[in-house]
py3Dmol code that shows the C-alpha trace and the ligand (Angstrom):
import py3Dmol

protein = """\
ATOM      1  CA  MET A   1     -20.333 -25.544 -62.163  1.00  0.00           C
ATOM      2  CA  MET A   2     -21.570 -25.654 -58.607  1.00  0.00           C
ATOM      3  CA  ARG A   3     -23.633 -28.676 -59.426  1.00  0.00           C
ATOM      4  CA  LEU A   4     -20.553 -30.356 -60.872  1.00  0.00           C
ATOM      5  CA  VAL A   5     -18.564 -29.575 -57.728  1.00  0.00           C
ATOM      6  CA  ARG A   6     -21.370 -30.987 -55.570  1.00  0.00           C
ATOM      7  CA  MET A   7     -21.472 -34.190 -57.585  1.00  0.00           C
ATOM      8  CA  ALA A   8     -17.777 -34.589 -57.318  1.00  0.00           C
ATOM      9  CA  ALA A   9     -17.871 -34.114 -53.585  1.00  0.00           C
ATOM     10  CA  ILE A  10     -20.626 -36.794 -53.305  1.00  0.00           C
ATOM     11  CA  ALA A  11     -18.511 -39.184 -55.410  1.00  0.00           C
ATOM     12  CA  VAL A  12     -15.578 -38.610 -53.059  1.00  0.00           C
ATOM     13  CA  LEU A  13     -17.677 -39.227 -50.040  1.00  0.00           C
ATOM     14  CA  ALA A  14     -19.050 -42.429 -51.529  1.00  0.00           C
ATOM     15  CA  VAL A  15     -15.560 -43.763 -52.161  1.00  0.00           C
ATOM     16  CA  LEU A  16     -14.425 -42.874 -48.699  1.00  0.00           C
ATOM     17  CA  GLY A  17     -17.382 -44.548 -47.145  1.00  0.00           C
ATOM     18  CA  ALA A  18     -16.668 -47.726 -49.044  1.00  0.00           C
ATOM     19  CA  SER A  19     -13.088 -47.801 -48.042  1.00  0.00           C
ATOM     20  CA  ALA A  20     -14.026 -47.115 -44.396  1.00  0.00           C
ATOM     21  CA  ALA A  21     -15.688 -50.532 -44.178  1.00  0.00           C
ATOM     22  CA  PRO A  22     -13.688 -52.616 -41.694  1.00  0.00           C
ATOM     23  CA  ALA A  23     -11.431 -55.376 -43.107  1.00  0.00           C
ATOM     24  CA  GLN A  24     -12.139 -57.412 -39.949  1.00  0.00           C
ATOM     25  CA  PRO A  25      -8.852 -59.083 -39.228  1.00  0.00           C
ATOM     26  CA  MET A  26      -9.096 -62.035 -36.832  1.00  0.00           C
ATOM     27  CA  GLU A  27      -7.903 -60.461 -33.610  1.00  0.00           C
ATOM     28  CA  MET A  28      -6.567 -62.986 -31.092  1.00  0.00           C
ATOM     29  CA  THR A  29      -7.221 -62.488 -27.435  1.00  0.00           C
ATOM     30  CA  GLU A  30      -5.098 -63.648 -24.537  1.00  0.00           C
ATOM     31  CA  GLY A  31      -6.713 -65.930 -21.989  1.00  0.00           C
ATOM     32  CA  GLU A  32      -6.102 -68.756 -19.566  1.00  0.00           C
ATOM     33  CA  VAL A  33      -8.076 -71.985 -19.603  1.00  0.00           C
ATOM     34  CA  ARG A  34      -9.986 -72.511 -16.427  1.00  0.00           C
ATOM     35  CA  ARG A  35     -12.029 -75.496 -17.089  1.00  0.00           C
ATOM     36  CA  ILE A  36     -12.595 -77.979 -19.971  1.00  0.00           C
ATOM     37  CA  ASP A  37     -15.919 -79.932 -20.612  1.00  0.00           C
ATOM     38  CA  LYS A  38     -15.155 -82.452 -23.387  1.00  0.00           C
ATOM     39  CA  GLU A  39     -18.621 -83.925 -23.146  1.00  0.00           C
ATOM     40  CA  GLN A  40     -20.358 -80.578 -23.786  1.00  0.00           C
ATOM     41  CA  GLY A  41     -17.647 -79.284 -25.984  1.00  0.00           C
ATOM     42  CA  LYS A  42     -17.176 -76.213 -23.815  1.00  0.00           C
ATOM     43  CA  MET A  43     -14.320 -74.395 -22.204  1.00  0.00           C
ATOM     44  CA  SER A  44     -14.276 -71.788 -19.482  1.00  0.00           C
ATOM     45  CA  ILE A  45     -11.641 -69.205 -20.151  1.00  0.00           C
ATOM     46  CA  ARG A  46     -10.407 -66.147 -18.172  1.00  0.00           C
ATOM     47  CA  HIS A  47     -10.054 -63.786 -21.076  1.00  0.00           C
ATOM     48  CA  GLY A  48      -8.885 -60.266 -21.860  1.00  0.00           C
ATOM     49  CA  PRO A  49     -11.071 -57.798 -23.696  1.00  0.00           C
ATOM     50  CA  LEU A  50     -12.777 -59.189 -26.804  1.00  0.00           C
ATOM     51  CA  VAL A  51     -12.934 -56.195 -29.049  1.00  0.00           C
ATOM     52  CA  ASN A  52     -15.071 -57.800 -31.824  1.00  0.00           C
ATOM     53  CA  LEU A  53     -17.641 -58.872 -29.296  1.00  0.00           C
ATOM     54  CA  ASP A  54     -17.484 -55.592 -27.383  1.00  0.00           C
ATOM     55  CA  MET A  55     -16.856 -57.544 -24.167  1.00  0.00           C
ATOM     56  CA  PRO A  56     -14.602 -56.621 -21.245  1.00  0.00           C
ATOM     57  CA  ALA A  57     -12.207 -58.994 -19.573  1.00  0.00           C
ATOM     58  CA  MET A  58     -13.913 -61.666 -17.565  1.00  0.00           C
ATOM     59  CA  THR A  59     -14.073 -65.428 -16.960  1.00  0.00           C
ATOM     60  CA  MET A  60     -16.758 -67.240 -18.933  1.00  0.00           C
ATOM     61  CA  VAL A  61     -17.717 -70.435 -20.677  1.00  0.00           C
ATOM     62  CA  PHE A  62     -17.426 -70.758 -24.546  1.00  0.00           C
ATOM     63  CA  VAL A  63     -18.665 -73.339 -26.939  1.00  0.00           C
ATOM     64  CA  VAL A  64     -15.581 -74.705 -28.767  1.00  0.00           C
ATOM     65  CA  GLN A  65     -16.178 -74.999 -32.452  1.00  0.00           C
ATOM     66  CA  ASP A  66     -13.330 -77.428 -33.197  1.00  0.00           C
ATOM     67  CA  ARG A  67     -13.734 -80.254 -30.614  1.00  0.00           C
ATOM     68  CA  GLU A  68     -10.156 -81.400 -31.303  1.00  0.00           C
ATOM     69  CA  ALA A  69      -9.032 -78.061 -29.834  1.00  0.00           C
ATOM     70  CA  LEU A  70     -10.240 -79.455 -26.405  1.00  0.00           C
ATOM     71  CA  ASP A  71      -7.402 -81.898 -26.547  1.00  0.00           C
ATOM     72  CA  ARG A  72      -4.823 -79.349 -27.607  1.00  0.00           C
ATOM     73  CA  VAL A  73      -4.961 -77.317 -24.448  1.00  0.00           C
ATOM     74  CA  LYS A  74      -5.334 -78.082 -20.757  1.00  0.00           C
ATOM     75  CA  VAL A  75      -6.545 -76.419 -17.653  1.00  0.00           C
ATOM     76  CA  GLY A  76      -4.120 -73.651 -16.668  1.00  0.00           C
ATOM     77  CA  ASP A  77      -2.741 -73.119 -20.161  1.00  0.00           C
ATOM     78  CA  LYS A  78      -2.217 -69.692 -21.376  1.00  0.00           C
ATOM     79  CA  VAL A  79      -3.850 -69.321 -24.776  1.00  0.00           C
ATOM     80  CA  ARG A  80      -4.515 -66.949 -27.580  1.00  0.00           C
ATOM     81  CA  PHE A  81      -7.931 -67.297 -29.112  1.00  0.00           C
ATOM     82  CA  HIS A  82     -10.590 -65.834 -31.285  1.00  0.00           C
ATOM     83  CA  ALA A  83     -14.370 -65.957 -30.432  1.00  0.00           C
ATOM     84  CA  ASP A  84     -17.490 -65.040 -32.199  1.00  0.00           C
ATOM     85  CA  LYS A  85     -21.166 -65.148 -31.430  1.00  0.00           C
ATOM     86  CA  ILE A  86     -22.444 -68.095 -33.526  1.00  0.00           C
ATOM     87  CA  GLY A  87     -26.176 -69.167 -33.371  1.00  0.00           C
ATOM     88  CA  GLY A  88     -26.559 -66.997 -30.243  1.00  0.00           C
ATOM     89  CA  GLN A  89     -23.630 -68.685 -28.441  1.00  0.00           C
ATOM     90  CA  TYR A  90     -20.245 -67.381 -27.645  1.00  0.00           C
ATOM     91  CA  THR A  91     -17.978 -69.746 -29.631  1.00  0.00           C
ATOM     92  CA  VAL A  92     -14.224 -70.132 -29.754  1.00  0.00           C
ATOM     93  CA  THR A  93     -13.430 -70.370 -33.447  1.00  0.00           C
ATOM     94  CA  LYS A  94      -9.580 -70.542 -33.072  1.00  0.00           C
ATOM     95  CA  ILE A  95      -7.424 -71.287 -30.092  1.00  0.00           C
ATOM     96  CA  GLU A  96      -3.641 -72.028 -29.572  1.00  0.00           C
ATOM     97  CA  PRO A  97      -1.599 -72.472 -26.488  1.00  0.00           C
ATOM     98  CA  VAL A  98       0.932 -69.727 -25.770  1.00  0.00           C
ATOM     99  CA  PRO A  99       4.338 -71.400 -25.505  1.00  0.00           C
TER     100      PRO A  99
END
"""
ligand_1 = """\
1
CU
Cu -16.524 -62.838 -21.722
"""
view = py3Dmol.view(width=600, height=400)
view.addModel(protein, "pdb")
view.setStyle({"model": 0}, {"cartoon": {"style": "trace"}})
view.addModel(ligand_1, "xyz")
view.setStyle({"model": 1}, {"stick": {}})
view.zoomTo()
view.show()
């Protein structure tokens, strides 16, 4: 009987562990475009905390994955964006101006 209870407990823990895996929604972070380098495909953004990258607010340069995004925003624009570390480089994967 004890053995059965223990096995049941382990099964429950296994299920809980599986469901605790993060769903990873794409969090968007507020920022402001400080500089755009179309040749290099990079952008400097003053950004709020990037939770998924465990990074506090700062101003830094990002690689921009979608080069066309460099034409959709301009210096001084308030933006919402998502960044990931891709190939060792902090990369903007999604960005949109805040109206
Ligand atoms: Cu940063």
